[in-house]
N, C-alpha and C positions, 0 to 999 in steps of 0.2 A: 596479267604476263604476256608478254610479245610470242607471236606463233612461228618464230623461226628455231628448226632445228637447230641439235647443236653443232651439225656437220657444216651448217650453212656460216654459222657463228667464228669457227674456226679454218673455215676457208678465208672469210675474212679480215681477219686477225692477222693470218699467215701471210694474206697478200700486200694488205697493209704493211706489215714488218719489212716485206720485199721492197714495197713502194719507197717505204721512207729512207731504210737500208742503202737502197739503189741510188738515191740521189746524193746520198754523204760519199757514199766509196763508187761503185758503179753497178751495174744490174746484175751481171753475172757474180762478182764478189758475194755481192747481199742473198742470190739462191744457193751457192755453194755453201757459204756461210750458215745459213738457215740449215741445210739438209745434211751438215755436218752435225749441227744442234739438235736438230731432232734424232737422227740417227744416234749420238752419244745418249739424248734420254729415253729411247725407247728401251734399253735396259731396263728402265728405272721404271716405266711407263709403258707394261705390254702395249694397250690399244694406240700408243702411235703408230703401230704398224700400218693402221687404217689410213693412214695420210701418207701422198705418195708427192715429192717435188722434181719435178724436172727442169730442166734447164732450157729453155724454151726460147731462148734469143736466139734461132736461127733455125725456128722451126714455125708455121703458123699453124692457126687451128685447132694448137694442142692450146689446155690450160697448164700454167703453171705449178700449180695447187690443185690437187684431186682429192677429195676428201669421201672415203668409202660411208654409205649411212651405217654401216655397224657400227660406227661412233657413237651414232645417239643413245644407243643401250650401256653407254659405260656412265658411272656415279658423277652426277654435278660436281661430288666436293675433289672426286679426283681428279676430276678433268682440270678443275680451277688449279689446284695443286700444280699439273702438267704447265697449263696455261703459264702460270706463276715464273715455272723454272725456264718455260721458252723462252719468256720476254727479259728476264734476266740477265742467261746465259748467252740472248742475242744481245745484248746491250753490251755484256763485258767483253765479248768476243768479238766485237766490231770497237772495241777501246774507246782510244780517241776519237774516231770518227762517226763513234755515233750521235756524237753532240749530246750538251748536257741536256736540252730537253726533248730525247729522244722520246721516252715513254709517255710525255705531257701529248707530244707533238701525237703518240699513235692513237691516243685518249681524242684529241678533238678530232681526228679523221674517224671514228666509229659513228655512227649513229646511234639515238638515243635506245633503241633496241637493243643493238647490239650489246652496246654497255650496259641494259639492266640485266642482258642473259646473264655476263661475264662477273657483274658484281652478284649474280645471285649465287654462280658460283665460286666466290668468295675473292676474288681478283679484284681488288679495286686499284684503278691506274691512279688515281689520285696520290691515294699514299704510296705506291711504287714507288710514285716519282720523288714524294718526298724524304722515301727513303735513301734513293737515290743522291738528291740533293745533298743531306745530311752525312754519306759516306765520303763525296765531294769534299765535304767540309773537313771532316775526320781528316782527310790526305792534307788537304791543304795544311791543316794548322798541325800535323807532324811533320811534313816537312819544313814546316818555321823552327821548328825547334831542335 
């Protein structure tokens, strides 16, 4: 198993979410959207309080995402549920701006170690992309009826 901490993996995942979203909308909107998603999900996943998101567009030398090491003690399956919800909520919050292959692009941007750790937490980004495509297809079919 790769030797990355959960905090590193989460920071990488959230940073990539902002990068991808920022290209499809703008960086500020991406940061605000992710921050809102995290605050919304913090009610369900208390450990998300260990993640801070700061709008750093006008500040140098500060990371946008700060993940406290306390998050490393969280049960991997609970963390996986939270990551799944973060990704799907972010995707739906961005709506059409996310793009059809939002999750696939996220999967492609992660290196093998990060992808493996996320998979071990129960999050398969390839399956998530397939689920999204099925939902989109269902919407298209229901509109035609």
